[in-house]
C-alpha positions in Angstrom: 0.3 0.1 0.1 1.5 3.5 -0.7 1.8 6.0 1.7 -1.4 7.9 2.6 -1.3 11.5 1.8 -2.3 14.3 4.3 -6.2 13.7 4.0 -8.2 16.9 3.3 -11.8 15.8 2.9 -14.2 14.6 5.7 -14.1 11.2 4.1 -10.3 11.1 3.9 -10.0 11.9 7.4 -12.4 9.5 8.6 -10.8 6.5 6.5 -7.5 7.5 8.0 -8.8 7.3 11.4 -10.7 4.1 10.8 -7.4 2.2 9.4 -5.5 3.5 12.7 -8.0 3.3 15.5 -11.3 1.9 14.2 -12.9 -1.7 14.9 -11.3 -4.8 12.7 -11.9 -7.9 14.8 -15.8 -8.1 15.0 -17.0 -11.3 13.8 -18.7 -10.1 10.9 -15.8 -8.0 9.7 -13.3 -9.2 7.0 -15.9 -11.1 5.0 -17.8 -9.9 1.7 -20.3 -12.9 2.3 -23.6 -11.1 2.0 -25.5 -13.6 4.1 -23.2 -13.0 7.1 -23.1 -9.2 6.5 -27.1 -8.9 6.5 -27.3 -11.2 9.6 -25.3 -9.0 11.5 -27.0 -5.8 10.3 -30.4 -7.0 11.5 -29.1 -8.0 14.6 -27.3 -4.9 15.2 -30.2 -2.6 14.8 -31.5 -1.1 18.2 -28.9 -3.8 19.9 -25.5 -3.1 21.2 -22.5 -5.0 19.8 -21.6 -6.9 23.1 -25.1 -8.3 22.9 -24.9 -9.6 19.4 -21.7 -11.5 19.5 -23.1 -14.5 21.1 -26.4 -14.6 19.2 -24.6 -14.0 15.7 -22.4 -17.1 16.5 -25.2 -19.2 17.5 -27.1 -18.5 14.4 -24.0 -19.3 12.1 -24.0 -22.3 13.8 -27.1 -23.6 13.3 -27.8 -21.7 9.9 -24.7 -21.5 8.1 -26.1 -20.3 4.8 -29.4 -18.7 3.9 -30.7 -21.6 2.5 -30.4 -23.5 5.7 -32.4 -20.3 7.6 -34.9 -20.6 5.1 -35.5 -24.1 5.4 -35.9 -23.9 9.3 -39.3 -23.7 10.9 -39.9 -20.3 12.4 -40.3 -21.6 15.9 -36.5 -22.6 16.0 -35.8 -19.4 14.5 -37.7 -17.3 17.3 -36.0 -19.7 20.0 -32.6 -19.0 18.9 -33.6 -15.2 19.0 -35.4 -15.2 22.1 -33.7 -12.7 24.5 -32.6 -10.4 21.6 -35.8 -8.7 21.7 -37.6 -6.7 18.9 -39.2 -10.2 17.6 -40.5 -8.6 14.5 -36.9 -8.9 13.1 -36.6 -12.5 13.7 -39.7 -13.1 11.8 -38.5 -10.7 8.9 -35.2 -12.3 8.7 -37.1 -15.8 8.3 -39.4 -14.3 5.5 -36.3 -12.5 4.0 -34.4 -15.9 3.7 -37.1 -17.7 1.9 -37.3 -14.9 -0.5 -33.7 -14.8 -1.2 -33.7 -18.5 -1.8 -36.9 -18.6 -3.9 -36.8 -15.7 -5.7 -32.9 -14.8 -6.3 -31.4 -18.1 -6.1 -30.2 -18.2 -2.7 -27.9 -15.1 -3.3 -28.4 -11.7 -2.2 -29.3 -8.9 -4.7 -26.2 -6.4 -5.2 -27.9 -3.0 -5.3 -29.4 -1.0 -2.5 -32.7 -0.6 -4.5 -33.3 -4.4 -4.9 -32.1 -5.1 -1.3 -35.1 -2.8 -0.2 -37.7 -4.9 -1.5 -36.7 -7.5 0.8 -38.6 -8.3 4.3 -37.1 -6.2 6.9 -34.3 -4.4 5.0 -34.7 -0.5 4.9 -32.5 2.1 3.0 -29.4 2.2 5.4 -29.3 -1.7 5.9 -29.4 -2.2 2.3 -26.5 0.5 1.7 -24.6 -1.3 4.5 -25.0 -5.0 2.7 -24.1 -3.6 -0.5 -21.0 -1.7 0.5 -19.5 -4.2 2.6 -20.5 -7.3 0.2 -20.1 -6.0 -3.2 -18.3 -2.7 -2.7 -21.1 -0.5 -4.1 -20.9 3.0 -3.2 -23.9 4.1 -1.1 -24.2 6.1 2.2 -25.9 4.8 5.3 -27.9 6.9 7.7 -28.9 5.1 10.8 -29.4 6.6 14.0 -25.8 7.0 15.0 -25.1 8.5 11.6 -27.9 10.9 11.7 -26.5 12.2 15.2 -23.1 12.4 13.6 -24.1 14.6 10.3 -26.5 16.6 12.6 -23.7 18.1 14.5 -20.8 18.1 11.8 -23.6 20.4 9.5 -25.0 21.9 12.5 -28.8 20.5 11.7 -30.7 21.2 14.7 -34.3 20.9 13.5 -36.6 18.6 15.3 -36.2 15.2 13.6 -39.0 14.7 10.6 -39.2 13.4 7.3 -37.8 16.9 6.0 -34.7 16.5 8.3 -34.3 13.1 7.1 -34.1 14.1 3.4 -31.5 17.0 4.4 -29.5 14.4 6.2 -29.9 11.8 3.1 -28.5 14.6 1.0 -25.6 15.3 3.6 -24.9 11.8 3.7 -24.3 11.4 -0.2 -22.2 14.6 -0.1 -19.8 13.2 2.5 -19.6 9.8 1.2 -16.1 9.0 0.0 -15.4 9.3 -3.8 -12.7 7.8 -6.1 -10.5 10.8 -6.1 -10.5 10.7 -2.1 -9.2 7.1 -2.3 -6.3 8.0 -5.1 -5.1 10.7 -2.6 -5.2 7.9 0.2 -3.3 5.3 -2.0 -6.2 3.0 -1.5 -8.5 0.9 -3.8 -11.8 2.6 -4.0 -13.8 -0.4 -2.4 -11.2 -0.9 0.3 -11.4 2.7 1.2 -15.3 2.6 0.7 -15.6 -0.2 3.2 -13.4 1.8 5.9 -15.5 4.8 5.5 -18.5 3.2 6.0 -17.0 1.1 8.9 -15.5 4.4 10.2 -18.7 6.2 10.4 -20.4 3.3 12.2 -17.2 3.2 14.7 -17.4 7.0 15.1 -20.8 6.8 16.3 -20.4 4.1 18.5 -17.3 5.0 20.0 -17.0 8.6 19.9 -19.7 10.9 18.8 -22.0 9.2 21.3 -25.4 10.6 22.3 -24.2 11.4 25.7 -20.4 12.1 26.9 -19.0 12.4 23.3 -15.3 12.7 23.1 -14.9 15.5 20.5 -11.4 16.0 21.6 -10.0 12.7 19.4 -12.6 13.0 16.7 -11.3 13.0 13.1 -13.9 15.5 12.2 -13.6 17.8 15.0 -12.1 20.8 13.1 -15.0 20.7 11.0 -18.0 19.9 13.1 -20.2 23.2 13.6 -21.6 21.7 16.7 -18.1 21.8 18.3 -17.5 25.1 17.0 -20.6 26.7 18.2 -20.4 24.5 21.7 -23.6 23.0 20.9 -22.6 19.3 20.8 -25.0 18.5 23.7 -28.0 20.5 22.2 -27.5 18.7 18.5 -29.1 16.9 17.2 -32.8 18.1 18.8 -34.3 16.1 21.4 -37.1 13.9 19.9 -40.6 14.5 21.2 -40.9 11.7 23.9 -43.8 9.0 23.6 -45.8 8.4 26.8 -44.8 5.4 28.3 -48.2 3.6 28.9 -48.3 0.6 31.5 -50.1 -2.6 30.6 -51.3 -4.9 33.3 -52.3 -8.7 32.9 -51.9 -12.1 34.7 -50.1 -15.2 33.9 -51.5 -18.5 35.1 -48.5 -20.8 35.5 -49.9 -24.5 35.3 -46.9 -26.9 36.8 -47.3 -30.7 36.9 -44.2 -32.0 38.2 -41.3 -30.0 36.8 -43.3 -28.9 33.7 -45.4 -26.0 32.8 -47.9 -25.2 30.2 -47.2 -22.6 27.4 -49.3 -21.3 24.5 -48.2 -20.0 21.3 -49.3 -16.0 21.1 -51.5 -14.7 18.3 -49.6 -13.6 15.0 -50.2 -10.0 16.1 -49.3 -8.5 19.6 -46.6 -7.6 22.0 -45.0 -11.1 21.9 -46.5 -12.1 18.5 -46.0 -16.0 17.6 -43.7 -16.7 20.8 -44.8 -19.2 23.6 -46.3 -17.7 27.0 -48.0 -18.7 29.8 -52.0 -18.3 29.8 -53.7 -15.2 30.4 -56.8 -16.4 32.3 -57.9 -19.4 34.4 -58.4 -22.5 33.0 -58.4 -25.2 36.1 -60.4 -25.4 39.0 -59.6 -26.9 42.4 -55.8 -27.2 41.9 -53.6 -28.8 44.6 -52.1 -25.2 45.4 -52.1 -21.7 44.0 -49.2 -19.4 44.7 -49.1 -15.6 44.2 -45.7 -14.7 42.7 -44.0 -11.2 43.0 -45.1 -8.8 40.2 -43.1 -9.0 37.2 -41.7 -5.5 35.5 -40.8 -5.7 32.1 -39.8 -2.4 30.0 -40.4 -2.2 26.2 -39.7 0.6 23.7 -42.8 2.5 24.3 -44.8 0.7 27.5 -43.9 -1.0 30.9 -45.5 -4.3 31.4 -46.7 -5.4 34.9 -47.3 -9.1 35.1 -48.8 -10.9 37.9 -47.9 -14.4 38.2 -49.9 -17.1 39.5 -48.4 -20.5 39.9 -50.8 -23.4 40.1 -49.3 -26.6 41.2 -51.4 -29.6 39.8 -51.5 -33.3 40.8 -52.2 -34.7 37.4 -51.6 -33.4 34.1 -54.9 -31.8 32.9 -56.9 -31.5 29.7 -56.4 -27.8 28.6 -58.3 -27.2 25.2 -56.5 -24.6 24.1 -53.5 -24.9 21.5 -50.1 -25.4 23.5 -47.7 -27.9 25.1 -45.9 -28.8 28.2 -42.9 -27.6 28.6 -39.9 -28.9 31.1 -38.6 -26.1 33.4 -35.1 -27.5 33.5 -34.5 -26.9 29.7 -34.1 -22.9 30.0 -30.3 -23.3 28.4 -31.5 -24.9 25.3 -35.3 -24.1 24.9 -36.6 -25.4 21.7 -39.4 -22.9 21.8 -39.1 -19.1 21.9 -40.4 -17.5 25.2 -40.3 -13.8 25.9 -37.6 -12.8 28.5 -39.9 -12.5 31.4 -41.0 -16.0 31.0 -37.7 -17.6 30.5 -36.6 -15.8 34.0 -39.6 -17.6 35.7 -38.9 -20.9 34.4 -35.4 -20.6 35.9 -36.8 -19.4 39.4 -39.2 -22.2 39.1 -36.5 -24.7 38.3 -34.7 -23.3 41.2 -37.3 -22.5 43.7 -35.5 -24.5 46.6 -32.7 -22.2 46.4 -34.6 -19.0 45.8 -37.1 -18.8 48.7 -39.1 -15.9 46.4 -42.3 -17.4 46.9 -44.9 -16.6 49.1 -47.4 -19.2 50.2 -50.9 -17.6 49.6 -52.7 -20.9 48.9 
């Protein structure tokens, strides 16, 4: 590689910084496999890298190709996804894999425009896949990049469709160009991938929402927010959505070391996941214990769940569609359960050690 010249454009500065200080050892880096890149991009939506790493490895171990994922049952996909949250991503992931196999011969499209026709792939995700898999020049604009560009260009408008339009324009203007790569002495595709990874690294490591590290940012000399001392004011705060509280009961029917679970409807908070019934089904059980209320926070609502542990002397005849689940199987669940349900299973399995239950029979 020839000597890198002193950078002048934003793109040049970012690439030089990324090559020296950016992330290079993430599991989904150093590959041009569109399937692996797509999988990581979907998992990383609204989820931190440290959380995604283990899920990514488990998914690849079970589904090493897009064909393997497409041929899997949705229940198995959801079970592997359990705990990662935003379960519509898993459902879209499965549907997308099936479309790639059925309509594109198992190969992901090569342009952002075609990639966006697939389930669960938006404009920024499509651009990231196109860049890293195929070296296609396209800007990304996820939440982190919006924050970076808003600060660099001093865009302090309240988030809106019009603001997004302006930010997309700035993303296109800032994207590395062949002449920038030439000045850096790099092949254009190499520089393009370094630029795209760089803007991701910048948002994750330096240009954070809180406590940004402007002193070591490669764009500090060009940043309007830094120059005007408004880093903490830009971008403008979003209008907060009121957090609603939803309360309901869980009736946990237990026979020996098994509990009864039912698949949720196709629409709702935990669509197509498995959980405990929300209404009472059996009269005169051996005992009923009122467990501590569970509070679980979702994006725009808080759940308050009142669990009732109902111990049975014999397996009942429950007419609703469901199945018995072994409480000891919490580490290798064959069904996808919401996080609060998984935690309850662990408590039930270890109840002799926890002493958490009150005895209100």
